[in-house]
C-alpha positions in Angstrom: -36.9 -33.8 -6.2 -36.1 -30.2 -7.0 -33.3 -30.2 -4.3 -31.9 -33.5 -5.7 -31.8 -32.1 -9.2 -30.1 -29.0 -7.9 -27.3 -31.0 -6.3 -26.9 -33.2 -9.4 -26.6 -30.0 -11.5 -23.9 -28.6 -9.1 -22.0 -31.9 -9.3 -22.1 -32.0 -13.1 -21.1 -28.4 -13.3 -18.1 -28.9 -11.0 -17.1 -32.0 -12.9 -17.3 -30.2 -16.2 -15.5 -27.1 -15.0 -12.6 -29.1 -13.4 -12.3 -31.3 -16.5 -12.2 -28.1 -18.6 -9.5 -26.6 -16.5 -7.5 -29.8 -16.4 -7.5 -30.2 -20.2 -7.2 -26.6 -21.0 -3.4 -26.4 -21.1 -3.3 -22.6 -21.5 -4.7 -22.1 -18.0 -1.9 -24.3 -16.7 0.7 -22.3 -18.6 -0.7 -19.0 -17.2 -0.7 -20.4 -13.6 2.9 -21.6 -14.0 4.0 -18.2 -15.2 2.2 -15.9 -12.9 1.1 -17.8 -9.7 4.2 -16.9 -7.6 4.4 -13.3 -8.7 0.6 -12.9 -8.1 0.8 -14.6 -4.7 3.7 -12.3 -3.6 2.0 -9.2 -5.0 -1.2 -10.1 -3.0 0.9 -10.6 0.1 2.4 -7.1 -0.4 -1.1 -5.7 -1.0 -2.1 -6.9 2.5 1.1 -5.2 3.9 0.3 -2.0 2.1 -3.3 -2.0 3.4 -2.0 -2.5 6.9 0.3 0.5 6.6 -2.5 2.7 5.2 -4.9 1.7 7.9 -2.3 2.2 10.6 -1.4 5.7 9.6 -5.1 6.7 9.1 -6.1 5.1 12.4 -9.6 4.7 11.1 -12.0 1.8 11.7 -13.0 -0.3 9.9 -10.2 -1.0 7.4 -11.1 0.8 4.1 -9.6 -1.5 1.5 -9.3 0.7 -1.6 -8.5 3.9 0.4 -6.0 2.3 2.7 -4.3 0.6 -0.1 -3.8 3.7 -2.2 -2.6 5.8 0.7 -0.4 3.1 2.1 1.2 2.2 -1.2 3.8 5.1 -1.4 4.2 5.1 2.3 5.1 1.4 2.4 7.5 2.1 -0.6 9.1 4.9 1.5 9.7 2.4 4.3 11.3 0.0 1.8 13.5 2.8 0.5 14.7 3.8 4.0 15.6 0.2 4.8 17.1 -0.1 1.4 19.5 2.8 2.0 21.2 0.4 4.5 20.8 -3.0 2.8 18.6 -4.6 0.2 18.4 -8.4 0.8 15.9 -11.1 1.7 16.7 -10.5 5.3 15.7 -6.8 5.2 12.9 -6.8 2.6 10.9 -10.0 3.2 10.2 -9.2 6.9 8.5 -5.9 5.8 6.1 -7.9 3.6 5.5 -10.7 6.1 5.0 -8.6 9.2 2.8 -6.2 7.2 0.7 -8.9 5.6 0.1 -10.5 9.0 -0.7 -7.1 10.4 -3.1 -6.4 7.6 -4.9 -9.7 8.0 -5.2 -9.2 11.8 -6.5 -5.6 11.4 -9.1 -6.8 8.9 -10.3 -9.6 11.3 -10.4 -7.3 14.3 -12.0 -4.2 12.8 -13.8 -5.4 9.7 -13.4 -4.1 6.2 -15.3 -1.9 3.8 -15.3 -1.1 0.1 -18.8 0.2 0.1 -20.0 2.1 -3.0 -23.5 3.1 -2.0 -26.4 2.8 -4.4 -25.5 4.0 -7.9 -27.9 6.5 -9.3 -27.9 5.1 -12.9 -30.6 3.1 -14.4 -30.1 -0.7 -14.6 -29.3 -0.6 -18.4 -26.8 2.2 -18.1 -25.1 0.5 -15.1 -24.8 -2.8 -16.9 -23.1 -1.2 -20.0 -20.8 0.9 -17.8 -19.8 -2.0 -15.5 -19.1 -4.1 -18.6 -16.8 -1.4 -20.1 -15.0 -1.0 -16.8 -14.6 -4.8 -16.5 -13.2 -4.9 -20.1 -10.6 -2.2 -19.2 -9.5 -4.0 -16.1 -9.4 -7.3 -18.0 -7.1 -5.7 -20.6 -5.0 -4.5 -17.6 -4.7 -8.1 -16.4 -3.6 -9.1 -19.9 -0.8 -6.6 -19.7 0.0 -7.3 -16.1 0.7 -11.0 -16.8 3.2 -10.1 -19.5 6.8 -9.1 -18.7 7.5 -5.3 -18.6 7.9 -3.9 -22.1 6.9 -0.2 -22.0 9.7 2.3 -22.5 9.0 4.2 -19.2 9.0 1.0 -17.2 12.3 -0.5 -18.5 14.1 2.9 -18.5 12.9 4.4 -15.1 9.9 3.0 -13.1 11.1 -0.6 -12.8 14.7 0.1 -13.8 15.5 2.1 -10.7 14.4 -0.4 -8.1 15.8 -3.3 -10.2 19.2 -1.5 -10.2 19.0 -0.9 -6.5 18.2 -4.6 -5.9 21.3 -5.6 -8.0 23.5 -3.1 -6.1 21.9 -4.4 -2.8 21.5 -0.8 -1.7 19.3 2.2 -2.6 22.2 4.3 -4.0 22.3 7.5 -6.1 21.9 6.9 -9.9 23.2 10.2 -11.3 23.0 9.1 -14.9 19.2 8.7 -14.7 17.6 12.2 -14.3 14.2 10.7 -13.2 15.9 8.7 -10.4 15.6 11.9 -8.4 11.8 12.0 -8.7 9.7 11.0 -5.7 10.0 7.2 -5.8 7.6 6.0 -3.1 5.6 3.9 -5.6 8.7 2.5 -7.3 10.5 1.6 -4.1 7.6 -0.6 -3.1 8.9 -3.0 -5.7 12.1 -3.6 -3.8 10.8 -6.7 -1.9 9.5 -8.2 -5.1 12.8 -7.8 -7.0 14.6 -9.2 -3.9 12.5 -12.3 -3.8 11.8 -12.9 -7.5 14.7 -11.2 -9.4 13.6 -10.1 -12.9 10.1 -11.7 -12.4 9.5 -9.0 -9.8 8.4 -6.8 -12.7 5.3 -9.0 -13.3 4.5 -8.9 -9.6 4.8 -5.1 -9.8 2.3 -5.2 -12.6 -0.2 -6.9 -10.4 0.3 -4.3 -7.6 -0.5 -1.6 -10.1 -3.6 -3.5 -11.4 -4.8 -3.6 -7.8 -4.2 0.2 -7.6 -6.3 0.6 -10.8 -9.2 -1.4 -9.1 -8.9 0.6 -5.9 -9.0 3.9 -7.8 -12.0 2.8 -9.8 -13.8 1.9 -6.5 -13.0 5.3 -5.0 -14.3 7.1 -8.1 -17.5 5.0 -8.1 -18.0 5.8 -4.4 -17.7 9.6 -5.0 -19.8 9.8 -8.2 -22.4 7.3 -7.1 -22.7 6.6 -10.8 -21.2 3.7 -12.8 -21.7 5.6 -16.0 -19.6 8.6 -14.7 -17.1 6.2 -13.3 -16.8 4.5 -16.7 -16.4 7.8 -18.4 -13.3 8.4 -16.3 -11.9 4.9 -16.1 -12.1 4.3 -19.9 -10.0 7.5 -20.6 -7.2 6.0 -22.7 -4.4 7.6 -20.7 -5.7 5.6 -17.7 -7.3 2.6 -19.3 -4.4 1.6 -21.5 -1.9 1.6 -18.5 -4.0 -0.3 -16.0 -1.5 -3.2 -15.9 1.7 -1.2 -16.3 4.1 -0.2 -13.6 3.5 3.6 -13.9 2.5 6.0 -11.1 -0.5 7.4 -12.9 -3.3 5.2 -11.5 -2.0 5.4 -7.9 -1.6 9.1 -8.2 -5.1 9.5 -9.6 -6.5 7.5 -6.6 -4.5 9.6 -4.1 -5.8 12.9 -5.6 -9.3 11.6 -5.5 -8.9 10.6 -1.9 -7.5 14.0 -1.0 -10.4 15.9 -2.8 -13.0 13.7 -1.1 -11.4 14.1 2.3 -11.2 17.8 2.0 -14.9 18.0 1.0 -15.9 15.9 4.0 -13.5 17.6 6.4 -11.7 14.4 7.2 -8.4 16.0 8.4 -6.5 12.8 9.1 -7.2 11.2 5.7 -6.4 14.5 3.9 -3.1 14.7 5.8 -2.2 11.1 5.0 -3.2 11.7 1.3 -0.9 14.7 1.2 2.1 12.8 2.5 1.3 9.9 0.1 1.0 12.2 -2.9 4.2 14.0 -2.1 6.0 10.6 -2.0 4.5 9.6 -5.4 5.0 12.3 -8.0 6.0 16.0 -8.5 2.8 16.8 -10.3 0.9 16.2 -7.0 2.3 19.5 -5.6 0.3 21.9 -7.8 -2.8 19.7 -7.4 -2.6 19.7 -3.6 -2.1 23.5 -3.5 -5.2 24.0 -5.6 -7.2 21.5 -3.7 -6.4 23.1 -0.3 -7.1 26.5 -1.7 -10.5 25.3 -2.9 -11.2 23.8 0.6 -10.3 27.1 2.3 -12.5 29.1 -0.1 -15.4 26.7 0.8 -14.6 27.4 4.5 -13.8 23.7 5.1 -11.9 22.9 8.3 -8.2 22.2 7.7 -6.2 20.8 10.7 -2.8 22.4 10.3 -0.9 20.3 12.8 -1.4 16.9 11.1 -1.0 18.6 7.7 2.4 20.0 8.8 3.5 16.5 10.0 2.4 15.0 6.7 4.3 17.6 4.6 7.5 16.8 6.6 7.0 13.1 6.2 6.2 13.5 2.5 9.4 15.5 1.9 11.6 12.4 2.2 12.7 12.5 -1.4 13.0 16.3 -1.4 15.4 16.0 1.5 17.3 13.3 -0.3 17.7 15.5 -3.4 18.8 18.4 -1.3 21.5 16.3 0.3 22.7 14.7 -3.0 22.3 17.7 -5.4 21.7 20.8 -3.4 18.3 21.1 -5.2 15.2 19.6 -3.5 13.3 19.5 -6.7 16.0 17.8 -8.8 16.2 17.3 -11.7 14.0 20.3 -12.3 15.5 23.8 -12.0 18.8 22.4 -13.2 20.6 21.3 -16.3 17.9 18.8 -17.2 15.0 21.3 -16.9 14.5 21.8 -20.6 14.8 18.2 -21.6 12.1 17.2 -19.1 9.5 19.5 -20.6 6.6 18.8 -22.8 7.0 16.6 -25.9 3.8 17.2 -28.0 2.2 19.9 -30.0 -0.4 22.1 -28.4 -3.5 21.0 -30.2 -6.6 19.9 -28.2 -7.4 17.3 -30.9 -4.0 15.7 -30.4 -4.8 15.2 -26.7 -8.2 13.7 -27.5 -6.7 11.2 -30.0 -3.5 11.1 -32.0 -1.9 8.1 -33.6 1.4 9.0 -32.0 0.0 9.3 -28.5 -2.7 6.7 -28.3 -1.7 5.6 -24.8 -1.9 9.2 -23.6 -5.1 10.3 -25.1 -7.6 12.1 -22.9 -10.5 10.8 -24.9 -13.9 12.4 -25.0 -16.0 11.4 -22.0 -13.7 12.8 -19.4 -13.4 16.2 -21.1 -17.2 16.3 -21.6 -17.8 15.8 -17.9 -15.3 18.5 -16.9 -17.6 21.1 -18.4 -20.1 20.5 -15.6 -17.6 20.5 -12.7 -19.0 21.9 -9.5 -17.5 22.9 -6.2 -14.5 25.1 -5.5 -12.0 22.2 -5.3 -13.1 20.8 -8.6 -13.2 24.1 -10.4 -9.8 25.2 -9.2 -8.1 21.9 -10.1 -9.8 22.2 -13.5 -8.4 25.7 -14.0 -5.0 24.4 -12.9 -5.2 21.7 -15.6 -6.2 24.2 -18.2 -3.2 26.4 -17.3 -0.9 23.3 -17.5 -2.3 22.4 -20.8 -0.7 25.5 -22.4 2.7 24.2 -21.4 2.0 21.1 -23.6 2.9 18.4 -21.0 2.2 14.7 -21.5 -1.5 14.0 -21.1 -0.8 11.9 -18.0 0.2 15.0 -16.1 -3.2 16.5 -16.7 -5.2 13.5 -15.5 -5.6 14.3 -11.8 -6.6 17.9 -12.6 -9.4 16.6 -14.9 -10.5 13.5 -13.0 -11.5 15.3 -9.8 -13.7 17.9 -11.7 -15.3 15.1 -13.8 -16.3 13.2 -10.6 -18.5 16.2 -9.5 -20.4 16.2 -12.8 -22.2 12.8 -12.4 -25.6 14.5 -12.2 -25.2 15.9 -15.7 -25.6 12.4 -17.0 -29.2 12.4 -15.9 -29.9 14.3 -19.2 -30.7 11.7 -21.7 -29.0 13.2 -24.8 -25.7 13.9 -22.8 -25.8 10.4 -21.3 -26.1 8.8 -24.8 -23.2 10.8 -26.2 -21.0 10.0 -23.3 -22.1 6.4 -23.4 -21.0 6.2 -27.1 -17.7 7.7 -26.1 -17.2 5.2 -23.3 -17.9 2.3 -25.7 -15.5 3.6 -28.3 -12.8 4.2 -25.7 -13.3 0.7 -24.4 -12.9 -0.7 -27.9 -9.7 1.4 -28.3 -8.3 -0.3 -25.1 -9.0 -3.7 -26.5 -7.5 -2.8 -29.9 -4.4 -1.3 -28.2 -4.0 -4.4 -26.1 -4.3 -6.7 -29.0 -1.8 -4.6 -31.1 0.9 -5.0 -28.4 0.4 -8.8 -28.6 0.4 -9.7 -24.9 -2.4 -12.2 -25.8 0.2 -14.3 -27.5 1.6 -15.1 -24.1 -1.8 -16.1 -22.8 -2.4 -18.2 -26.0 1.0 -19.9 -25.6 1.9 -19.0 -29.2 4.9 -16.9 -28.2 7.6 -17.2 -25.6 8.5 -14.3 -23.3 11.8 -14.0 -25.2 10.0 -13.6 -28.5 7.5 -11.2 -27.0 10.2 -8.9 -25.5 12.4 -9.1 -28.7 9.4 -7.9 -30.7 8.4 -5.1 -28.3 11.9 -3.9 -27.3 14.8 -4.3 -29.8 17.5 -3.8 -27.2 16.3 -6.9 -25.3 18.0 -9.4 -27.6 21.3 -7.4 -27.5 21.1 -7.2 -23.7 20.5 -10.9 -23.5 23.7 -11.5 -25.5 25.6 -9.1 -23.3 24.4 -10.9 -20.2 26.0 -14.1 -21.5 29.2 -12.2 -22.5 30.2 -10.3 -19.4 31.2 -12.1 -16.2 29.2 -12.3 -13.1 29.9 -9.5 -10.7 30.8 -7.0 -13.5 29.6 -3.4 -13.5 28.9 -2.2 -17.0 28.6 1.4 -18.4 25.9 1.1 -21.0 25.8 3.4 -24.0 23.2 3.7 -26.7 20.1 2.8 -24.6 18.5 3.8 -21.3 16.5 0.5 -21.2 18.8 -1.4 -18.9 16.1 -3.2 -16.9 17.0 -6.6 -18.3 20.7 -6.7 -17.3 21.4 -9.5 -14.8 24.5 -7.8 -13.4 25.1 -4.3 -12.1 25.0 -1.5 -14.7 25.3 2.3 -15.1 23.2 3.7 -17.9 20.6 6.4 -18.5 20.1 9.7 -20.3 22.5 10.4 -23.1 22.9 14.1 -22.0 24.0 13.0 -18.5 26.3 10.3 -19.9 27.9 12.9 -22.1 28.6 15.1 -19.2 29.9 12.1 -17.2 32.5 11.1 -19.9 33.4 14.7 -21.0 36.6 15.1 -19.0 39.8 17.0 -20.0 42.0 13.9 -20.5 41.6 10.1 -21.1 43.5 9.4 -17.9 40.9 11.5 -15.9 38.0 9.6 -17.4 39.7 6.2 -16.8 40.3 7.2 -13.2 36.6 8.1 -12.9 35.4 4.8 -14.4 37.6 2.8 -12.1 36.6 4.8 -9.0 32.9 4.1 -9.9 33.7 0.4 -10.2 33.1 0.2 -14.0 34.7 -3.0 -15.4 33.1 -3.1 -18.8 31.6 -0.7 -21.4 28.8 -1.9 -23.6 27.9 0.0 -26.8 24.5 -0.6 -28.4 22.7 1.0 -31.3 21.5 4.4 -30.1 17.8 4.5 -29.3 17.9 7.2 -26.7 20.0 9.9 -28.2 23.7 10.1 -29.3 26.5 11.2 -27.1 28.0 14.6 -27.9 30.9 14.6 -30.4 33.4 15.6 -27.8 32.2 12.9 -25.5 32.4 10.3 -28.2 36.0 11.2 -29.0 37.0 11.1 -25.3 35.4 7.7 -24.8 37.0 6.3 -27.9 40.4 7.4 -26.7 39.9 5.8 -23.3 38.8 2.5 -24.9 41.8 2.6 -27.3 44.2 3.1 -24.3 42.6 1.1 -21.5 40.4 -1.7 -23.0 42.0 -5.1 -22.4 39.6 -7.0 -24.8 36.7 -6.4 -27.2 33.8 -8.7 -28.1 31.2 -7.8 -30.7 28.1 -9.1 -32.4 26.6 -7.1 -35.1 26.3 -3.5 -33.9 26.9 -4.4 -30.3 30.3 -4.2 -28.7 31.5 -5.0 -25.2 34.9 -3.7 -24.0 36.6 -5.0 -20.8 38.7 -2.4 -19.0 42.1 -3.1 -17.5 
């Protein structure tokens, strides 16, 4: 009788759940919007895991570790292929072959994402896991929305999107940050090739997987869900879990490097070094300090695989050397000053400031850093403190503080300290929820706003760009002035930093500028309200003279004007 009632209850539950899903229209809307991007993102996740497992040559397949290390390496492969041609015929096979390889390797060698037994008490673990789950849920809410953050639509998604429209990974000299290591960004090339503009949503899901993988690695190292939550709920991380930024993957790679050096896993540390070099410039000082700490601890470092990793990780440095003569472009050049810090040097502002909410370091992370142990952790912490006096954005400091914080989990055994940190975790989690609600991605889930309405509210240039897309002919190449947020253009564009555009148009004569524009294939010039800095006075006058002399037509709407060149 008990077994019969059990199966009756299962049948009733299934009937009720299926009826709920069928009648709940919002679930259907969500599935229609994100099912294909999510499916393709998961296919690429398999391909990335295969690449990570292949280069590490470790058995079994370590899902979070191999994904984080394989992510920028897979992107580098996409970039190399993209320098020849970006199309469905070149990008799709990378994903298909990689996904099949990942599935085969998992079936042959097994998988692991083991965390070990957490040291927290049950009550602490429940609260910590709940806060982590809320942060990742907020990340999903952002991930299902179209890209709308300034860094995404100006650089991180804009560069691979522009490459996909050009059908080649070409130099983009008007965007200073297009010379940064772009291993993570180049991994989006297959997604933009297959999905067009919707590739940005698929990229969001890739970065959400990176956030989950990083969380698992941190939990594995700390053996404490409370310590993990103290790091994961740090606003600078928590608020960007569903955005296409490099901070979560970089944090995971730095964690992997530190753990590998501590355990003398030479192959993993070498692969992590190559992956970090392909991800972001800020990895370089972190790696130097981490290896210095390992040597001081008399840990074994295998120099041959490390040398090979450094050579492989120098892909974008070599590219920069060929294109600009400066391997670390745009640093140590004309843009060095403009790429510096942008905030006041006050510790309170880094903990919380209304102007930098999504870059706040919070309280729990900094509290744990005080108890950092081990040479690697202490040296990276000191490196972070030195960088702090240069007033960088808070995301630059994250890896330097996350690794020290991981080593301090035992400090949470002290009841008073655990309570204070626990309160900070809860407050930071509530901040993540508030920040997510304030940016209104919930309106897309609720069906109360369209993607057009959402983007128009988040990014004012979107509506102007949508009008320009309808105005210019297919196949045009447009020089965009006034905004660096050119991600939404459906035809080829040239846009970027106002200082670089000023230098681009600042030529001795209008004829010389016209020749440059035609040589670069520019057919139209679009002028939008300035949101990324004005052109210099000399550049404005020169451009105005060229448009007076060589524009064949002019179309305008409000403050937006499109010129067609003869």
